[in-house]
DOBA-293994 format. One record per atom (N, C-alpha, C): z, y, x; residue in three letters. Coordinates in steps of 0.1 Angstrom, whole numbers, plus 5000, padded with zeros to 4 digits. Example, Ala and Ser with C-alpha at 12.3 -4.5 7.8 and 13.67 -1.06 7.14 Angstrom:
residues 2
507849435132ala507849555123ala507849675132ala507149785128ser507149895137ser507950005129ser
//
This chain:
residues 614
885989791005met887089801014met887789931012met889089931013ile889890051012ile889490141024ile889390271021lys888990371031lys890090451037lys891090471028ser892290561032ser893490501026ser894590491034leu895790421031leu896990501034leu897890521024leu899190581026leu900190471028leu901090491038ile902090391041ile903390441036ile903990381026ala905190431020ala906390371027ala906490391040asn907590331048asn907690411061asn908490361070arg908690421083arg908890321094arg909190361106gly909690271117gly908590171121gly909090061126glu908189961132glu907189901122glu907489891109ile906589831100ile905489931097ile905790061096ala904690161094ala903790161106ala904290151118cys903490141130cys902590011130cys903189911126arg902489781125arg901289791116arg901489851104ile900389861094ile899289951100ile899690061106ile898790161112ile897890091122ile898490001130arg897689931141arg896589851135arg896789781124thr895789701118thr894789781111thr895289881103ala894389971096ala893390041105ala893890091117arg892990151126arg891890061131arg892289931134ala891289831139ala890289811128ala890589831115met889689801104met888889931100met889190041107gly888490161104gly888990231092gly890290201088ile890890271076ile891690391081ile891490501074arg892290621077arg893690601072arg894690641079thr896090621075thr896890751073thr897690751063val898590871060val899990821061val900790891069ala902190861070ala902990961062ala904190921058val905191011051val906391011060val907091121060tyr908291121068tyr909391221062tyr910591191066ser911791271062ser912091371073ser913091451071asp913491551082asp913791471095asp914591361093ala914991291105ala913891221113ala912691201106asp911591131112asp910491231116asp910691361117ala909691451119ala908891421132ala909591361142his908891331155his908791181157his908891101147ala908890961148ala907490901152ala907590781157leu906390721163leu905290701152leu905690661140his904690641130his903990771126his904690881127val904091011124val903091041134val903391011147arg902491041158arg901190961157arg901390831152gln900190741153gln899290751141gln899790801129ala898890811118ala897890921119ala896790911111asp895791011111asp896191141104asp897191121095ala897791241088ala899191211085ala899991311084ala901391281081ala901991401072ala902791361062val903191451052val904791441051val905391561051his906891561049his907191541034his908191451032ile908491421018ile909891441014ile910691501023gly912091531019gly913091521029gly914391541026pro915491531035pro915691391041pro916591381050ser916791261058ser917291141050ser918291151040pro918691041033pro917490971025pro917390841026ala916290771020ala916090801005ala917290810998arg917190830984arg916590970980arg916491060990glu915891190988glu914491200994glu913991090999ser912691101006ser911890971003ser912190861011tyr911390741010tyr911590660997tyr912590690990leu912790620977leu912390700965leu911790820967val911290900956val909890870953val909690770944gly908290720942gly907290820937gly907690910928glu906791010923glu906291100934glu907091130944arg906691220955arg905691150964arg905891020966ile904990940974ile903590930967ile903590910954ile902390900947ile901591030947ile902391140945ala901791270946ala901091300959ala901791260970thr901291270983thr899991200985thr899891070980ala898691000981ala897491070974ala897791120963arg896691200956arg896291320964arg897291390969gln896991520976gln896191490989gln896391380995thr895791351008thr894491271006thr894191230994gly892991150992gly893091000995gly894290960996ala894590810999ala894190730987ala893490620989glu893090530978glu894190430974glu894990400984ala895890280983ala897290320989ala898290240985ile899590260990ile900090120995ile900490121007his901189991013his902690021014his903489941007pro904989971008pro905689921019pro905089841028gly905789781039gly906789681034gly908089681039tyr909189601034tyr910389691033tyr911289651024gly912489741021gly911989851012gly912889951011phe912590071003phe911990030989phe910790070986leu910190050973leu909289920972leu909289840982ser908289730983ser908489620972ser909689600966glu909789510956glu910289570943glu909889700941asn910189780929asn908989770919asn909189690909ala908089670899ala907689800892ala908589890890glu908290010883glu907490100892glu907790100905phe906990180914phe905590120915phe905489990916ala904089930917ala903289960905ala903889960893ala903189990881ala902790140881ala903690230886ala903290370886ala902090400895ala902090330907val900990340916val899690300909val899690190902ile898490140895ile898090230884ile899090280876asp898790380865asp898190510870asp898590540883ala897990670889ala896590650894ala895990530892gly894690500896gly894490470911gly895690430917leu895690400931leu895690250933leu895390200944ile895390050947ile896790020953ile897489920947trp898789880951trp898589760961trp898989770973val898889660983val900089580982val899989480972gly901089400969gly900889320957gly901789240953pro901689160941pro901689240928pro901389180917ser901389260904ser902889290900ser903089400893pro904389420888pro904989310880pro904189230873ala904689120866ala905289010875ala904588980886ser905088890896ser906388930902ser906489060906ile907689120912ile908889100902ile908589130889thr909689120879thr910088980877thr909088890877ala909388740875ala910388690886ala910188740898met910988680909met912088780913met912288880906gly913288980909gly914688940907gly914988870896leu916288820893leu916488670897leu917488640905lys917588500910lys917688400899lys918388430888asp918588330878asp917288300870asp916588410867ala915288390860ala914288320869ala914288360881ala913388300891ala913588150892ala914888110893lys915187970894lys914787890882lys915087950870ala914687880858ala913187860857ala912487970861leu910987960862leu910487850871leu911087840883met910687740893met911087600888met912187590882ala912587450877ala911587410866ala911087500858ala910087470847ala908787430854ala908487490865ala907187470872ala907287340881ala908387270881gly908487150889gly908887170904gly909387290907val909887320920val911287280921val911787210931pro913187170932pro914087290934pro915187300927val916087410928val917487360931val918287440937thr919687400941thr920487370928thr921287260928pro922087240917pro923087350914pro923187390901gly924087500898gly923987550884gly924687660881tyr924587720867tyr923987860868tyr923087890859met922488020860met922188070846met923088040837gly922988080823gly923488220819gly923488250806glu923888380802glu925388400800glu926088290798asn927488300796asn928188340808asn928788460809gln929388510821gln930888520819gln931488450810ala932988450808ala933588390820ala934588450826pro935188400838pro935688250837pro936288220825asp936788080824asp935687980823asp934588020816phe933487930815phe932787910829phe932688020837leu932088010850leu932887920859leu934287940858ala935187850866ala934987700862ala934787680849glu934587540844glu933287490850glu932187570850gln930887520856gln931087500871gln931787580878ala931987560892ala932687420895ala933687390886gly934287260887gly933387150885gly932487160876lys931487050873lys930487040885lys930087150891ile929187150902ile929887080914ile931187110916gly931887060927gly931987160939gly933287180943tyr933487270954tyr933087210968tyr932687300977pro932587440977pro931387490969pro931487610963val930387660955val930087800961val928887850957leu928487990961leu928288070948leu928988180947ile928788280937ile927688380942ile926688400934lys925588490938lys925188590927lys925188720931ala924688820921ala923188790918ala922788790906val921388750903val920388860908val920888990909ala920089090914ala920389120929ala921089030936gly921489060949gly920389040960gly920889070972gly919989050984gly920789100996gly920289061008gly920989101020gly922389061022gly922788951015gly924188911016gly925188981007gly924689081000lys925689150991lys925789080977lys926989080971gly927189020959gly927188870960gly927788820971met927788670974met929088630979met929688520974arg930988470978arg930988320979arg931488270990arg931688120991arg933088090986arg933287990978val934587960972val934887810976val935987790983glu936287650987glu937187570977glu937987650970his938987580961his938987650947his939287570937ala939287620923ala940287740922ala941387730929ala942487840928ala941987970933ala940887970941asp940388100946asp939188160938asp938788080928phe937488120921phe937688250914phe938688280906ala938788400898ala938788520906ala939488530918asp939488640926asp938088670933asp937488560937ala936188570943ala935188620933ala935188570921leu934288610911leu934388760908leu935688800906ala935888950904ala935389030915ala935588990927ser935189070939ser933689070940ser932988960937cys931588950938cys930989040927cys931489040915gln930989120904gln931089270907gln932289310913arg932489450916arg931389500926arg931189410936glu930189450947glu928789450941glu928489360932ala927189350926ala926889470917ala927889510910thr927789630901thr927589760910thr928389770920ala928189890929ala926889890936ala926389770940ser925189770948ser923889770940ser923889700929phe922689670921phe922789720906phe923989760902gly924089800888gly924089680879gly924389560883asn924189440875asn925289340880asn926289310871ala927389220875ala927089070872ala925889040867his925588910863his925488820876his926088700875val926088610886val925588470883val925188390893leu924988250891leu925888170900leu925988040898ile926887960906ile925987850912ile926087830925glu925287720931glu926187630939glu925787510941lys926487420950lys926287470964lys927387480972tyr927287530986tyr926987420995tyr925887441002ile925487331012ile926287351025ile926887241029leu927787251040leu927087261054leu925887211055thr925187221067thr923787281064thr923787411060pro922587471054pro921687521065pro920387501063arg919287571071arg918487651061arg918087771066his917187861058his915787841063his914987781055ile913587761058ile912687821047ile911687901052glu910887971042glu909387941045glu908587961035val907187931036val906388061033val905488091042gln904588211039gln903388161030gln903288231019val902188211009val901288331008val900088311004phe899188421002phe898188390991phe897988480982gly897088470971gly896088580970gly894988550964asp893988660961asp893688680946asp892888770943thr892588800929thr891588700923thr891188600930his890188510926his890788370923his892188370922gly892888240919gly893188150931gly892888200943asn893188110955asn894588140960asn895288040963ile896588050970ile896687950981ile897088000993val897287911004val898687931010val899087841018his900387861026his899987871041his900787941048leu900587951063leu901787891070leu902287771065phe903287691071phe904687761070phe905687711077glu907087751075glu907587821087glu908687891084arg909487961094arg910987911092arg911687911103asp913087881103asp913888001106asp914788041097cys915588171098cys916988141097cys917488021102ser918787981100ser919888051108ser919488111120leu920388191128leu920688321121leu921788331115gln922088451107gln923588501109gln923788631107arg925088691108arg925288761095arg926288711087arg926688771074arg925388781065arg924688671065his923488651057his922288741061his922388801073gln921288881078gln920688801089gln919288791089lys918588711099lys918688771113lys918888691123val918988741137val917888691146val917488571145ile916388511153ile915588421143ile914288431143glu913388351135glu912388281143glu911988171139glu910988091146glu909988021137glu908787991142ala907887911135ala907087821145ala906887691142pro907387631130pro908887601130pro909387521120ala910787491120ala911087371129ala912087371137pro912387251145pro912787131137pro912387021141gly912786891133gly911986871121gly910986941118met910186931106met909086831108met909086711101asp907986621103asp906886651093asp905686591095glu904586631087glu904686601073glu905386491069ala905486461055ala906386561048ala907486601054thr908386691049thr907686831048thr906986871058arg906186991058arg905186991046arg904486891044ala903486881034ala904186901020ala905286831018ser905986841005ser906586981003ser907187041013leu907787181013leu906687281010leu905587281017cys904587381015cys903787361002cys903687240997ala903087220984ala903987280973ala905287270975ala906287320965ala906087480965ala905887530977ala905787680978ala904587730971ala903487660973val902187700966val902387680951val903087580947lys903287560933lys904087680927lys905087720935ala905887840931ala905087960929ala904187990939ala903388110939ala902388100927ala901887990924lys900887970913lys901588000900lys902887960899ala903687980886ala903688130882ala903588220891val903588360888val902288430891val901188350892asp899888410895asp899988510907asp900488460918tyr900788550929tyr899588600936tyr899588730940val898488790947val899188870959val898588840971gly899088910983gly899988820991gly900788891000ala901688811009ala902988801002ala903588681003gly904888650997gly905588541005gly906888531003thr907588421010thr908488351000thr908388221000ile909188130992ile910388081001ile911588120998glu912688081006glu913387951001glu913687861010phe914387741006phe915687721014phe916587651008ile917787611015ile917787461017ile917987411029ala917987271033ala919387221036ala919687101031asp920887031036asp920486951048asp920887001060ala920486941073ala921486851078ala922386801070ser923486721075ser922886591081ser921786541076glu921086421081glu919686451085glu919386571090gly918086611094gly917286661082gly916086701084leu915286761073leu914586651065leu914686661052ser914086571043ser913686641030ser912586611025ala911986681013ala912986671001ala913786561000asp914686550988asp915986620990asp916086691002arg917286771004arg916986921007arg915786971002ile915387101004ile915087160990ile915787280987trp915687340973trp915187480974trp914487530963phe914087670962phe915387760961phe915287870968met916387970968met915988100961met914888160966glu914388280960glu912988310966glu912288410960met910988450965met911088600969met910588630981asn910388770985asn908988810982asn908788910973thr907488950969thr906889060977thr906789040990arg906389141000arg906189081013arg905689151023leu905689111037leu907089101042leu907289001051gln908688981056gln908789051070gln909989081074val910289131087val909789041098val909988911095glu909688801105glu908188751104glu907388831098his905988781096his905188761110his905588831121pro904888811133pro904888671138pro905988591136val905988451141val904888371135val904688391122thr903588321115thr902288361120thr902088491122glu900788541128glu900488481141glu901588461150glu901388411163glu900988261163glu901488181154ile901088041154ile899888011146ile899388101138thr898188081130thr896988161134thr897188271142gly896088351146gly895688441135gly896388461124val896088541112val896788671113val896088781110asp896688911108asp896988931094asp898288911090leu898688911076leu898489051070leu898589161077val898389291072val896889311068val895989261077glu894589261074glu894289181061glu894889071060trp894688991048trp895189071035trp896289141037gln896789221026gln895789321021gln895189391031leu894289501028leu892989441022leu892489331027arg891289271022arg891489221008arg892589161005val892889110992val893089220982val893789330986ala893989450977ala892589510974ala891589490983ser890289550981ser889389460973ser889989350968gly889289260959gly888589140966gly888689130979glu887989020986glu888688890985glu887988780987val888488650987val889288621000val890288540999leu891088501011leu890088471023leu890388521035pro889488491046pro889388351050pro890388271048lys890388131052lys890888041040lys890287921040arg890787811031arg891887741037arg892687661029gln893787591034gln893487501046gln892387431045glu891987331055glu891587401068glu891387531068glu890987611080glu892287661087glu893387641082leu894687691088leu895387581095leu895887611107ala896587511115ala897687581124ala898587501128ile899687551137ile899287541151ile899387641159asp899087641173asp900287701181asp900987611188gly902087651196gly903387681188gly904187761194trp905487801188trp905787951191trp906488011181ala906788151183ala908188181178ala908888281185met910188321181met910288471181met911088521172glu911288671171glu912788701171glu913188801178ala914588851178ala914588991174ala915589031166arg915689161161arg916589241170arg915989331178leu916789411187leu917289531180leu918689541179tyr919289641171tyr920089741180tyr920189861176ala921089961182ala922389941176ala923189851182glu924489821177glu925289761188glu926589761187asp927489711197asp928289591193asp927789471196pro928489351192pro929989341196pro930289401207ala931689401212ala932589491203ala931989581195lys932789661186lys932489631172lys932389501169gly932089461155gly930789501150gly929789511159phe928389541156phe928289681149phe929089771153leu928989911149leu927589971153leu926890041145pro925690111149pro925890201161pro924890201170ser924990291182ser923790381181ser924090501176ile922990601174ile922890691186ile921790761187gly921690871197gly920290871204gly920190941215his918990961222his918690851231his917390801231leu916990691239leu916490741253leu917490771262glu917090821275glu916290721283glu916590591281leu915890481287leu915490381277leu914290341277leu913790231268leu912790151275leu913090031279lys912189941287lys912189801281lys911089741278phe910989611273phe910489521285phe911089401285gly910689301295gly909189261294gly908689221305glu907289191306glu907089031308glu905988981304gly905788841306gly904688791297gly904188661299pro903188601291pro903688581277pro902788581267gly903188551253gly904088661247gly904088781252arg904888881248arg904288971237arg905089001227arg904689101216arg905889181213arg905689311212ile906789411209ile906289491196ile906989481185asp906789561174asp907889661173asp907589791175thr908689891175thr908190021168thr909190091164gly908890221158gly909590341166gly909990311178val910690421186val909990421200val910390521208phe909790531221phe910890601230phe910690591243glu911690651252glu911690801250glu912890851247gly912990991244gly913291021229gly913090911221ala913290921206ala914790921203ala915090941190glu916390931185glu916590811176glu917690741178val918090641168val918990711158val918390721146ser919090801135ser920190721128ser921190791123pro922190731115pro921790701101pro920590751097phe920190741083phe919490611079phe918990541088tyr918190421085tyr918690301093tyr918090181090asp918390061097asp918190081112asp919190041120pro919090081135pro918289981143pro917189931138met916389841146met915589921156met915689871169ile914889931179ile913489861180ile913489731179ala912189661180ala912389521176ala911289451173lys911189311171lys910589261184lys911289171191val910789121203val910288971200val908988951203ile908388821199ile907788751211ile908088621212ala907488551223ala906788421217ala905588391223lys904888271219lys904788181232lys904788051229gly904587951240gly903987821234gly903487741243pro902887611238pro903887521232pro905187531236thr906287451231thr907387531226thr908387471219arg909587551215arg910287601227arg910487511236glu911287561248glu910587671256glu909287661257ala908587771264ala908787901257ala908687901243ala908888021235ala910288071237ala911287981236arg912688021237arg912988081251arg912488021261ala912788071275ala912088211277ala910888221272arg910188351273arg910888461265arg911388431253leu912088531245leu913388571252leu914088481257ala915388511264ala915088601277ala914088571284ala913688651296ala913288791292ala912488801281leu912088931276leu913289021273leu914188961266leu915389031261leu916289071273leu916488981282ala917389001294ala916789111303ala915489121304asp914789211312asp914489351305asp914889361293ser914789491286ser915989581290ser915889711288ala916989801291ala916889921282ala918089951277val918290071268val919490151272val919390281272tyr920490371276tyr920290501269tyr921490561265pro922890521265pro923190431253pro922290421244val922590341232val922790201235val923790141229arg924090001231arg923289911222arg922989791226thr922189701218thr922789561217thr922189481209asn922689341208asn921889241217asn921189291227ala920289211235ala921089091242ala922189121248ser922989011254ser923488911244ser923788961232phe924188871221phe923088771218phe921888831217leu920688751214leu920388641225leu920588681237val920288591248val921288481248val922588511245arg923588401244arg923288311233arg922788371222ala922488281210ala921388191213ala920388241221leu919188151225leu919688041234leu920688071242asp921187971251asp922287881245asp922687891233his923687811227his923187671225his924087571228pro923587431228pro922987391214pro923487441203ala922887411190ala921487471189ala921287591194phe919887641194phe918987571203phe919487531215leu918587451224leu918187321217leu919087261210ala918787131203ala917987151190ala917887271185gly917087291173gly917887251161gly919187261161thr920087211150thr920887321145thr920487451146val921187561141val921287561126val922487581121asp922687611106asp923187751104asp923187801092thr923487941089thr924887981093thr925787881096gly927187921099gly927487921114gly926487911122leu926687901137leu927388031142leu926888151138ile927488271144ile928888291139ile929088261126ala930488271121ala931488181129ala930988071134arg931887981141arg931988021156arg930888051162asp930888071177asp930488211181asp930288301172gly929788441175gly930688521184gly931988501184glu932888581192glu932488581206glu932288461211ala931888441226ala930588511228ala929588501219met928288561221met928388721221met929488771215ala929588921213ala930288991225ala930688911235ala931388971246ala930489071253ala931089191257pro930289291263pro929589251276pro928389281278pro927689251290pro928189331302pro928089281314val928489351326val927389341336val927189451344pro926089441354pro926389351365pro925389281370gly925589181381gly925789261394gly926389191404glu926689251417glu925389281424glu924389201424ala923189221430ala922489351425ala922489361412ala921889481405ala922689611409ala923989601410leu924789721414leu924489761429leu924389661437thr924089681452thr922689751453thr921689691446ala920389751446ala920389891441ala921089921431ala921090051425ala921790151435ala922890101441ala923690181451ala922790221463ala921890141466ala920990171478ala920090291475ala919890311462arg919090431458arg919890561459arg921190551461leu921990671460leu922590711474leu922590611483val923290641496val922290661507val922490741517pro921590751529pro921690621537pro920590591544ala920590471552ala921690461562ala921990581568thr923090581578thr924390531572thr924690571560met925890521554met925890371551met924690331546ala924590191543ala924690101555ala924190151567phe924290071579phe925690081585phe926490181581gly927890191586gly927990261599gly927090361602phe927090441614phe928290541613phe929490501617arg930590601617arg931290581631arg931490691638leu932090691651leu933590641650leu933890541659asn935190481660asn935790431646asn934890381638ala935390331625ala934590201622ala935190121613ala934590001609ala933390031600ala932389941601pro931189961593pro931489971578pro930690051571val930890061557val930289941550val931089871542thr930489751535thr930589771520thr931289871515ser931289911501ser931690061500ser931390111488ala931690251485ala931990271471ala932690381468lys933090401454lys931990481447lys931690441434phe930690501426phe931290521412phe930490581403leu930790601389leu929790521381leu930290421373leu929490341364leu929790391350leu928890461344asp929090531331asp930490601331asp930690671343gly931890761344gly933190681349gly933090551350glu934290481355glu934090451370glu935190471377ala935190451392ala935190301395ala934190261403ile934190121407ile933690111422ile934090001429asp933589981443asp932389891442asp931389931450val930089861450val929789821464val929389691466ala928989651479ala927689721483ala927589751496leu926389821501leu925489731510leu924189751510ser923289681518ser922389781525ser922089761538pro921189851545pro919789841540pro919389721534thr918089701530thr917689791518thr916689861519gly916189951508gly916990071506gly917990111515ala918690231513ala917790351515ala917790431505thr916890551505thr917690681502thr918590681493gly919490801489gly918990931495gly919591041491pro920591041480pro919991091467pro920091011457ala919691051443ala920891101435ala920691181425ala921791221417ala922491111409ala921591021404ser922090901396ser920990811395ser921290691390thr920290591388thr920790491377thr919890401373phe920290311363phe920490171369phe921490101364val921689961367val921289881354val920489781355thr919989711343thr920389561344thr920489501332gly920789361332gly921189321318gly920989201314ala921389151301ala920889231289ala919689301291gly919189381281gly919789521279gly920689551288gln921389681287gln921189761300gln921689881300ala921589971312ala922890051313ala923190081325trp924390161328trp923990271338trp924590381338arg924290491347arg925290481359arg924690471371leu925390471384leu925190601391leu926290671395ser926190801401ser927290801413ser926990891422pro927990911433pro929390941428pro930390891435phe931790921431phe932191061433phe932691121422arg933291251423arg934691251416arg935691281423arg936991261418arg937191331405arg936691461404gln936791531391gln936091461380gln934991401383ala934191341372ala934691201368ala935591141376ala935991001374ala936990991363ala936491021351his937491021340his937590891333his936790791338gly936990651333gly936590631319gly936890521314gly936490491300gly937590461291gly938790511294ser939890491285ser940790611284ser941590621274ala942590731273ala943590731284ala943790611290ala944790611302ala944390701313ala943090721314thr942590811325thr942390951320thr942690981307gly942491111302gly941191131294gly940291031294ala939091051287ala939191021273ala938791101264ile938791081250ile937391051246ile937090921242leu935790871239leu935590841224leu934390861219ala934190831205ala934290681203ala935090631194pro935190491192pro933990431184pro933190511178met931990471171met931090591168met929890561164pro928990681162pro929590761150pro929390891150gly929890971139gly929691111141gly930291201133arg930191341133arg931591411135arg931591501145ile932891581147ile932991671136ile934091661128ile934291751117ile935391861119ile936191841130ala937191941134ala937591921148ala937792041155val938292051169val939492131168val940692081172glu941892151171glu942392221183glu941692201194val942192261207val940992331214val941292411224ala940292481232ala940392431247ala939292451254gln939292411268gln940392501276gln941092431284gly942192501292gly943492501285gly943592461272gln944792461265gln945792351269gln947092381270arg948092281272arg948292201260arg948392071261val948691981250val949791881253val950391831243thr951491731245thr950991591240thr951591491245arg951291351241arg951291341226arg950191281220gly950091261206gly949591381198gly949291491205gln948791611198gln947391591193gln947091631181lys945791611175lys944691701183lys943591631187leu942591701195leu941291721186leu940791611181leu939591621173leu939591521161leu938791541151thr938691451140thr937191411139thr936991281139leu935691221139leu935491151125leu934391191119glu933991121106glu932991011109glu933290891106ala932390781109ala932590671099ala931590611094met931590491085met932390531072met932190661068lys932890721056lys934390731057lys934890731069met936290751072met936590851082met937790911082glu938091011092glu938990951103glu938690971116his939490921127his939991031135his941391031136thr941991141144thr942191091159thr941791181168leu941891151182leu942891241188leu943891181196thr944991251201thr945091251216thr945991341221ala946191341236ala946991221240ala946491151251pro947191031256pro948491061264pro948591191269phe949791231276phe949791381277phe950891441282asp950991581284asp949991631294asp949391741292gly948391791302gly947691911297gly946491921303val945592041300val944191981295val943592051286val942292011281val941292061292val940991971302ala940092011313ala938592011309ala938291941298glu936891941294glu936791921279glu935991991272leu935791981258leu934291961255leu933791841253ala932391811253ala931691811240ala932391831229ala931791821216ala932391921206ala931591991198gly932092091189gly931992041175gly932492121165pro932392081151pro930892071147pro930691961139gly929291931134gly928491851144gly928891821156ala928191751165ala928091601161ala926891541162gln926691401160gln926891331174gln927791231175val927991171187val927791021186val927490961197gln927290811198gln928590751203gln928690621201val929790541205val930090561220val931290581224glu931690601238glu931290731244glu930790821236ala930490951242ala931791021245ala931791091257leu932891171261leu933091291252leu934191301245leu934491411236leu935391521243leu936391471250ala937291561257ala937891481269ala938491561278arg939191501289arg940491581292arg941591501292ile942891561295ile943291531309ile943691641316glu944191621330glu945691651330glu946491561336ala947891571338ala948191691347ala949191771344glu949491891353glu950391841364glu949991881376glu950791851388glu952091921388glu953091851395gly954391921396gly955491831391gly
//
């Protein structure tokens, strides 16, 4: 058995691997960048080594530095997690050449499944059903257009080296093909250095169903049933579940047998996922499910498989990498209950899902039965602009699909994050969507109905009243005022915006400086009303708020300076663009809350302009 393990990753997956390794008595070594110096995975590991600056290309993606760190710390093995170098065949080979154990499939298997066209050709030769399409070497635009016409519109153009939705275009009509092809190739070249594409038949009612497979070095390969990952936004998975709704036993047996056949075709070792696309226009049927691609690593959504099978997939990875036989045979694996996972992100759905970075002043996850939280952050930590803004994976298990769904929705609704915005309310609305309730979600659901799901959450009246009770004295709440009507409401500041809140004598304790109002997975700060502080949340009240996370690169005014309407105040650099913020009216700079170089989160107060009296 491996004695010492270096984890070449960060965040929640690094913490997840550490948890299992510790339970197995394996020493763990974490690596970290400047931005992750105080990260949770650094705190939890037995040892931690700094490997470079914050950008991933200068730290987590520098393979030779990671290998050197493993040697220096006495680590026998390297676990790549997912993302970063996990599907890099050259890195895997370098690890093995360095005399270390690679916790993953062979470099040959990674290479075989790394390009979509080659992988599909290999699968077709192995008897695995593949989506109708063209995946040849001829990349001439006219020839590709001809092939698209033979396949029949709509078609999907896909970069063979693509992933994560990049280098992918849906084309409805022949007249649009040339422009879509050129755009897809440009994106593929920029993202992957490879403009080669394939053409597939576009499935009008597609479901994304994948099968977890596992192989050992003794020739054994098993499946651990399927997951449904059809709820997606721009080809990125949002909510995953296991097993797949509407899957009958005959279709499951056929699908999982195809997945095992695919894994055997590349002599697969370790954890892998065979992804299929299903035409669900008439329900799930084995003759309408086709191979799409293989992920030669552990998946983000692996917890739902663990929850329904009782298997620790990371433990299996470490045992197989140590040369052991798979812990269970196929006939010993069975499905128990239902599990769902939601990816809780630091992003604002109401603002186009812009990342919401910053300090996690409040971080609370809902409680309840069947709960599992996989996270790489803690209250007081920072959500960095350098990496994927995932806060946690929230997982719920129940005896039935509806029990798991209801538990997950409750866990998300009862969570609270501040001041960072999250997609929690979006996830709850998705879980409550009629199509999700019916188990008939296809990959286009969010594109069709996502706008309603993305509406900003608002705190409930009961939550506001309860929070106000923590801020006001009991005498005020009871309305004890000489010769005056009882007080039934009062003015407060909700994230700086003046609002009226109903008061209740029950539970009035006050006065506190401020408190949190929670609901819909979000939190708001409620504080006593102060006229000077009531700058509101819009330029109409003089508040200049950051429209998105970014960095202040210029400040053109000073506190106390008179300004005129439209005068340049600050410049914010965000999403590789510069945004100029100007004075909404004539007045004075009453407050200047950010200086040059400051990293700010969305809706952070940058400045406040007060109109001059007279």
